[in-house]
N, C-alpha and C positions, 0 to 999 in steps of 0.2 A: 721951821715955818710951815703953817698949814697950806695945803694945796688948794689953789683956787679952782672952783668948779668950772668945768669947760662950758663955754657958751654954745648953745645949739647952733649947728650950721644953718644958715638961711637957705630956704628952698630955692632951687634954681627956677628960672622962669619956665623952662621946659617941663619940669616935674609938676609945677603948679597947674600948668595948662592941662597936662595929662590927667591930673586928679579931677579937675573940673569936668573934663569930658567924660570920664568914667562915671562920676556922680550923676551927671546929666543923663547919661545913657541908662543907668540903673533906674532913675526916676521915671524916665519916659517908658521904659519897659514895664515898670510896675503899674503905671496908670493906663497903659494902652489896653482898651477892651478887646476881648477875644471875639472875633466875628465868626458866626456859623457859616458853613458853606452855603452857597446860593441854592444848591439842590435841596438841602434840608428845608430852607425857608419856603421854597416852592411846594414841597411835599406837604407842609403843614398849612398851606393856604386854604381858606375855606372854599368849598365848591360853589360855583355860581348858582344862584337861586333859580329854581325851575317851577313850573306850574304844578300844583298838587293834583294827583289823579282825581277824576270826577267820581264821586261816590254814587253808587246805584240808587235809584229812587226807593224810598221806603213805601212799599205798597201794602196797604191793608184795606180790605181783607184780601186774602190770597185768591188766585184764580182757581185754586182747588187742587189737592194732591193727585186726584185721578187724571185731571187735565194735564198737569205738569209732567206726571210720569209718562203719560201717553206721548206727549210731545218731546220728552227728554230734555227739557229746558227749565230754567228758573223763572220766577215772576219777573225779575228785572230783564231777563233775555226776551221774554214774551212781550213786555212793555215796549221794548225797542222796535217792535213791528208797527206800533201806532204811528201814523203820520204826524209830523210836527204840528200841523194845524187842525188835527182831528178834534171835533167837539166831544164832550163827555157823553157818550151814548150808553145808557143802561137799557139795553133792549135785546131782543132775542132773534131778530130776523134782519138779514142783509142780503143784497143781491147786486149783480153786475152782469154785463154782457161781454163777450170776447169772440174773437175770430180764430178758428182753427180748422184746418182743411180735412181732418179725419171724420169718421162716422161716429155715431153714438156707440156702436158695438166696439169700435176700436178704442174709444175712450174708456169703456167698461173694462176692456182687457188690460189697459195700462193702470187703472186704479185698483183693480182686484188684487194686486200683489200686496197692497198696503191697507186696503179698506174692505169691509164687507159690502158687497154691491148687490143690487136688485133692480129689475125693471118693473115698473108699474104702469097702468094706463091712466091717462089724465082723466080725473073725475068730472071735469067740465070741458070736454074737448070742443074745439071750434068746428070739427067735423063730427056731428052726432052719430054717424054710422061707424066710421073707422076709429075716431079718436086719435090720440098719438101717445107715444111712449115717453116716460120720464125715467132717467137713470138716477137711482139713489145710492149714496155711498156713506158709510158710517165708520168712524174710528173705533178703537177697541172699547172705550168707555161709553160710546153712544151718547155723548153729551151734546152732539151736534149732528144734524143730517144735511149732507150736501146733495142738492138735486140739480140735474142738468136736463135741459130740453132746448129745442129750437127757439130762437128769439124773433124770427121773422114773422111778419104779419101780412098776408095770411100765413098760417103755420107751415113750416117746412122742416123736416128732420135733417137739417144741414146747418153749416155756419151761416150767420153768427149764432152763438149759443148763449143761453141764459144760465147763470149759476146762482142758486139761492142757498143760503146757509141759515138753517133754522135750529136754534139752541133750545135745550131742555129748560134752562134757567135764564133769567134776564141778565146775568153777569154781575160785575162789580162796578162801583162808582168810577173807577179809573178806566173802565172800558175794556175788560178782559175779553168779552165776546168779540168786540171789534178787532182786538189784537189777534185772536185766534183766526178770525176770518181773513185778516190782512196777511197773516203768515201763510195760510192756505193758498191765497192768490200768489204770494211771492214765491213759495216753494213749488206747488203743484202746477200752476199755470206756466211758470218758468220752465219746468221740465217738459211741458207740452210744446213750448215755444209758441204760446198763444200771442196773438197780436191785438192791438186796439182794444185793450181792456177798458171798458166804460162803466164807471161806478153809477149805479142807479138808486142807491139808498138815499132817501130824502129825510 
């Protein structure tokens, strides 16, 4: 007689449950996304936006290579000396008064290290007999003459002093002469520790 095929043994409840758990575990593991460490996400974060640097003004025409070489600065750096409310002055003469306790001779001694200096007599003195002295100072390029004399009326060779800047050329439309003059006041009068600087240019 032919042998009857054996019937497969039914799964036990425990084995069936174990199989379901294994299958579920594998499915969960396969679908679970891989998370990157928080440190990496932070490192790749975009930096916070900041204000872009202010571009220097495009200044044309230039103050001139001789002027800039003498001052040791660029057009943009010279432009920074203009007051924020300064009008556009294309002119060649500026003047102011200031207080300083020294004498005209002491002023000449201080300026002579950086400028060519010379004393001249006032061509139209208030005292027609004695007149009074004026101190002149020139930078290397001689593009401007700085003159100093007493500002008191009647004249006295003492503080307050008058400073006048006379330029060889009228300057640029953006006011390069004014900027050179303002730089001189800022640098040289600060070195002197001058006080009560009063702008007289109208």
